[in-house]
C-alpha positions, 0 to 999 in steps of 0.5 A: 499500500503506498501512501498518496502525497498531497500537493499543497495548494497555491493561492494566488492572493491575499484575503484578509479577515479582520474582527473587532470582537467587541459587541458594538464591534465588526467584521470585515473580509478584504481581498486584494483585488478590493472586494470587500464586506462589511457587517456588525457584530453578530449576537449569536455563536449561530450568526458567527459561524455563518459569518466565518464558514461563508469567508473561509468557503469563498476564500477557498472557491476563489483561492484566496490566501485567508490571513485572520486578524482579531483585535486583542482586548482585555477588560478593564477595571472600571469596566462593569462585572457584567460587561466585561464579562459577555465582552470576554466571551464575545471574544472567546466566541470569535476564537472558537469559531475562528478554531473550529474553521481552521483558521488561526488568527493573529490577535493585534492590539489596538495600539499597534494596529493604530500606529498605522493611522497617527496621529491620533487623539488621545481623548477617546471620542476624539479618535473615534471620530478620527479612526472612522473618518480615516476609514471612510476617506480610505473606502469612499465606496463603503458605508463606514459606521463605528460599528465596522470603522475599527475592523475596516482599519485592522484589515486594512492594516494587515493588508499593508502590514502583514508580515 
């Protein structure tokens, strides 16, 4: 009995999956040839699974090399226990969905991906407005909301700065 050697599939283009895992975050799939899909973070694990499955399958069918980025987040001492718990659960669910799909994400801190878009305000509210404006300028054909803004910029970071 001989063992069959499998040939590794060669991909033609890169695709980035970017996740801002907060309840008010978003998910973005972006390809090198300009295709962009945006979605706010779904409320259920079933919806998360559908999004991940759709993106993984599309990338496989269209020969995209999928690279996933997830914002590496943590709760702050000032967060309410309930919201910190939900935030951590959401982050863990995304990691689980990615793992079950065979996707190993690159965890990127907000400080790291935001460094690519400096200078930014130190005041959170102002910084959010600035990031939304940057995303709107970078992606004029996309309806940029606060929900998908960070995920869009994480995807742009991944597309441009992927090592």
